[in-house]
C-alpha positions in Angstrom: 0.0 0.0 0.0 2.9 2.3 0.7 2.9 5.8 2.2 -0.1 8.0 2.7 -0.2 11.7 1.8 0.6 13.8 4.8 2.2 11.0 6.7 5.7 12.4 6.5 7.0 9.8 4.0 9.1 10.8 1.0 7.4 12.9 -1.6 8.3 10.4 -4.3 6.4 7.7 -2.5 3.4 10.0 -2.1 3.4 11.0 -5.8 3.2 7.3 -6.7 -0.3 7.2 -5.3 -1.5 10.5 -6.8 -3.8 10.0 -9.8 -6.5 11.8 -11.7 -10.2 11.4 -11.5 -10.1 10.2 -15.1 -7.6 7.4 -14.1 -10.1 6.3 -11.3 -12.9 6.1 -13.8 -10.8 4.2 -16.3 -9.7 1.6 -13.7 -12.7 1.3 -11.4 -16.4 1.1 -12.0 -17.6 2.5 -8.6 -20.9 4.1 -9.3 -23.1 2.1 -6.8 -23.3 3.7 -3.4 -23.5 1.2 -0.5 -23.5 3.8 2.4 -22.4 7.3 3.4 -21.0 9.2 6.3 -20.1 12.7 7.3 -17.5 13.3 4.6 -17.3 10.0 2.8 -19.3 7.3 1.1 -18.7 3.6 0.4 -19.2 2.3 -3.1 -19.3 -1.1 -4.8 -16.1 -1.1 -6.9 -15.3 -3.4 -9.8 -11.8 -3.2 -11.3 -12.2 -2.7 -15.0 -9.5 -5.2 -16.1 -9.2 -7.6 -13.2 -13.0 -7.8 -12.6 -12.3 -7.8 -8.8 -15.1 -6.6 -6.6 -14.1 -4.3 -3.7 -15.5 -1.8 -1.3 -14.3 1.6 -2.2 -14.4 4.3 0.5 -14.4 7.7 -1.1 -13.4 10.6 1.2 -14.3 14.1 0.0 -11.1 16.1 0.8 -12.8 19.4 0.9 -15.5 18.2 3.3 -12.9 16.6 5.5 -10.7 19.7 5.7 -13.8 21.8 6.5 -14.7 19.4 9.3 -11.2 19.3 10.5 -10.8 23.1 10.7 -14.2 23.7 12.3 -13.9 21.0 15.0 -10.1 21.2 15.7 -9.9 17.5 15.0 -6.6 15.7 15.7 -7.4 13.2 12.8 -5.6 13.8 9.5 -6.7 12.9 6.1 -4.3 10.0 6.2 -5.3 8.7 9.7 -7.6 5.9 8.5 -5.4 4.6 5.7 -2.3 4.7 8.0 -4.1 2.8 10.7 -5.6 0.2 8.3 -2.2 -0.5 6.8 -1.0 -1.5 10.3 -3.9 -3.9 11.0 -4.0 -7.6 9.9 -6.6 -9.7 11.6 -9.4 -12.1 10.3 -12.0 -10.1 12.2 -11.1 -6.8 10.6 -12.0 -5.8 7.1 -9.0 -6.2 4.9 -7.3 -3.1 3.3 -5.7 -3.4 -0.1 -4.5 0.0 -1.4 -5.2 3.7 -1.6 -4.8 6.5 -4.1 -5.6 10.2 -4.1 -6.9 12.8 -6.6 -7.2 16.5 -6.1 -10.8 16.0 -4.8 -10.9 12.6 -3.2 -8.9 10.0 -1.2 -9.9 6.4 -2.2 -9.5 3.5 0.1 -9.8 0.0 -1.5 -11.1 -2.6 0.9 -12.5 -6.1 1.1 -16.1 -6.3 0.0 -18.4 -8.0 2.5 -21.2 -9.9 0.7 -23.4 -10.4 3.8 -24.2 -6.8 4.5 -23.9 -5.5 8.1 -25.1 -6.8 11.4 -27.9 -4.3 11.9 -29.3 -5.2 8.5 -29.3 -8.9 9.5 -31.1 -8.2 12.8 -33.7 -6.0 11.1 -34.4 -8.5 8.3 -34.1 -11.8 10.2 -34.7 -10.9 13.9 -32.5 -11.1 16.9 -29.9 -13.9 17.1 -30.7 -17.0 19.2 -28.3 -17.1 22.1 -25.8 -19.7 20.8 -25.6 -17.8 17.5 -25.1 -14.6 19.3 -22.3 -16.0 21.5 -20.5 -17.5 18.5 -20.6 -14.3 16.6 -19.9 -12.0 19.5 -16.8 -13.9 20.5 -15.3 -13.3 17.1 -16.1 -9.6 17.4 -14.4 -9.5 20.8 -11.4 -11.3 19.5 -10.9 -8.5 16.9 -11.4 -5.8 19.6 -8.8 -7.6 21.8 -6.4 -7.4 18.8 -7.1 -3.7 18.5 -6.7 -3.0 22.2 -3.4 -4.9 22.4 -2.2 -2.6 19.6 -3.4 0.4 21.6 -6.1 1.2 19.1 -9.5 2.5 20.2 -12.2 2.2 17.5 -14.7 4.8 19.1 -17.6 3.9 16.7 -18.4 0.2 17.3 -22.0 -0.5 16.4 -23.9 -3.1 14.3 -23.6 -1.1 11.2 -19.8 -1.2 11.4 -19.7 -5.0 11.9 -19.8 -6.4 8.4 -20.7 -10.1 7.5 -19.1 -12.5 5.1 -22.5 -14.1 4.4 -26.2 -13.6 5.3 -26.4 -17.3 6.3 -26.2 -17.4 10.1 -24.6 -20.8 10.0 -21.8 -19.5 7.8 -21.4 -15.8 8.5 -18.2 -14.4 10.0 -18.1 -10.8 11.4 -15.5 -8.2 10.6 -15.1 -4.8 12.1 -15.1 -1.9 9.6 -15.0 1.9 9.4 -11.9 3.1 11.2 -12.6 6.8 10.4 -12.8 7.8 14.1 -10.3 5.2 15.4 -7.0 6.4 16.9 -4.0 5.2 18.9 -4.7 5.3 22.6 -1.5 4.9 24.7 -2.8 6.3 28.0 -6.1 5.4 29.7 -7.8 8.7 29.1 -6.0 10.4 26.2 -9.0 10.6 23.8 -10.8 13.9 24.4 -13.4 14.2 21.7 -17.2 13.9 21.6 -17.5 11.5 18.7 -19.1 8.2 17.8 -22.8 7.3 17.5 -25.2 8.5 20.2 -26.9 5.2 20.9 -23.5 3.6 21.6 -21.9 6.4 23.5 -20.3 5.4 26.8 -21.1 7.6 29.8 -17.5 9.0 29.8 -17.9 10.2 26.2 -20.9 12.3 27.2 -19.1 13.5 30.4 -16.0 14.5 28.3 -18.2 16.8 26.3 -19.7 18.3 29.4 -16.3 18.6 31.1 -14.9 20.4 28.1 -17.8 22.9 28.2 -17.0 23.6 31.8 -13.3 24.0 31.2 -12.2 20.5 32.2 -10.7 17.9 29.9 -10.7 14.5 31.5 -10.8 12.3 28.4 -11.5 8.6 27.9 -9.8 5.5 26.5 -10.5 1.9 25.4 -13.3 1.5 27.9 -15.6 3.2 25.4 -15.3 0.3 23.1 -16.3 -2.1 25.9 -19.5 -0.2 26.6 -20.3 -0.2 22.9 -19.8 -4.0 22.8 -22.3 -4.2 25.7 -24.9 -2.3 23.7 -24.2 -4.4 20.6 -24.7 -7.6 22.7 -27.9 -6.3 24.1 -29.3 -5.7 20.6 -27.9 -8.9 19.3 -29.8 -10.9 22.0 -33.0 -9.0 22.1 -33.5 -7.1 18.8 -34.2 -3.9 20.7 -32.0 -1.0 21.8 -31.3 -0.6 25.6 -32.1 3.1 25.8 -35.1 5.2 24.8 -34.6 7.9 22.1 -36.1 10.8 24.0 -34.1 10.2 27.2 -31.0 8.8 25.7 -28.1 10.6 27.4 -29.9 10.6 30.8 -30.4 6.8 30.6 -26.9 6.2 29.5 -25.4 8.3 32.3 -27.6 6.5 34.8 -27.0 3.1 33.3 -30.8 2.5 33.1 -31.6 -0.4 30.8 -33.9 -3.3 31.5 -34.0 -7.1 31.3 -37.5 -7.5 32.5 -39.1 -7.0 29.1 -40.5 -9.8 26.9 -37.5 -10.0 24.6 -35.2 -11.1 27.5 -37.4 -13.8 29.1 -35.5 -16.6 27.3 -31.9 -15.2 27.6 -29.7 -17.0 30.2 -28.4 -15.3 33.4 -24.8 -15.7 32.2 -25.5 -13.6 29.1 -27.1 -10.9 31.2 -24.1 -11.0 33.5 -21.8 -10.2 30.5 -24.0 -7.3 29.4 -24.0 -5.9 32.9 -20.2 -6.1 33.1 -19.8 -4.4 29.8 -22.4 -1.7 30.4 -21.1 -0.6 33.8 -21.3 3.2 34.1 -18.0 3.5 36.0 -15.3 2.9 33.4 -12.9 1.8 36.1 -15.3 -1.0 37.1 -16.2 -2.0 33.6 -14.9 -5.2 32.1 -11.7 -4.9 30.0 -11.6 -7.0 26.9 -9.4 -9.6 28.6 -11.8 -9.8 31.6 -14.7 -10.3 29.2 -13.1 -13.4 27.8 -13.0 -14.8 31.4 -16.8 -14.6 31.7 -18.2 -18.1 31.5 -20.8 -17.2 28.8 -18.1 -16.1 26.4 -15.7 -19.0 27.3 -18.4 -21.4 26.3 -18.6 -20.0 22.8 -18.0 -22.4 19.9 -14.8 -22.3 18.0 -15.1 -20.4 14.6 -15.3 -23.7 12.7 -18.3 -24.9 14.7 -21.7 -23.8 13.5 -23.4 -22.5 16.7 -26.9 -23.7 15.7 -25.8 -27.3 15.9 -25.1 -27.1 19.6 -27.7 -27.9 22.2 -29.5 -24.6 23.0 -29.0 -22.9 26.4 -31.8 -20.3 26.5 -32.9 -18.3 23.5 -35.7 -19.1 21.1 -35.6 -21.9 18.5 -35.5 -19.5 15.6 -34.6 -15.8 15.3 -37.6 -13.8 16.2 -38.8 -11.4 13.5 -38.6 -7.8 14.5 -41.8 -5.8 14.6 -42.1 -3.3 11.8 -42.5 -0.5 14.4 -39.6 -1.7 16.5 -37.6 1.1 18.1 -34.4 -0.5 16.8 -35.8 0.2 13.3 -37.0 3.7 14.2 -34.0 4.9 16.1 -30.9 2.9 15.3 -31.2 3.3 11.5 -31.7 7.0 11.7 -28.8 8.0 14.0 -25.4 8.4 12.3 -22.0 8.9 13.7 -21.2 12.2 15.3 -17.8 12.3 13.6 -18.5 15.9 12.7 -18.2 16.8 16.4 -14.6 16.1 16.5 -12.1 13.3 16.7 
């Protein structure tokens, strides 16, 4: 992949990746938009001569620079590409190459044919417990890899967990979208209000309030652990843990419930893990290594063992269909990342 513009590498290396928009059109058919963010969109890309299918993330340089200057962001245009080049794990979407024009930065990545985890839940219902455990352990394994490398993702959510297949017996999850990720060498050296509101850890909200009052406490890897707890809650129940109209208040108070119909068949061990991950005090919250020591996660099948073939321990016999008016549909699909509030 080589050097990234603005990363301090030799200009000759940077020039090797500078191309024209015409060159992009001649080499990549990337007209179909798969998703969009604050200053980027992801397209389905087909290489003109090799016929390879890839996911092409197109970052609008002008929008990014505007965001960066307004929000005093520490992220640079090269941040995501530089980070992706340093990551190699089966649970992280693979990065192939990048190139830059005057208007755009293009990141060429692995195309995930199974869509994202939220789409799977909305279309096929929540996961039965053994399926959820099998998939969640793989996500946690990727997060453990990131945290060992001192990387905090800061925007973990079902939309950013992509799937290799729509078949729940075959699917493997991979973490994507590192646009807000950064290196985190100290426990509280991230100081920006960013991410996606439904998955905000309490300390992210508190950091914003502290900044407004002249303090600057910051946060670290613990925010990813909280987000994992929210993901697991949704994975097992098909509903979000917090209400839209009292979102921040409920997050700060840690007010979520298990005494609703969707949780009646979920095991106490699974609920224990959710509680450990969604602990308001970040110092008392489970670390990724501690999460792997919880019995529920230790019992997860190996990646080669289809979870549905095990004897069920709680959970319904088939994934329950989500109601069309479910709040997970109404709220989680309409709330994007607050990347524009800083990084």
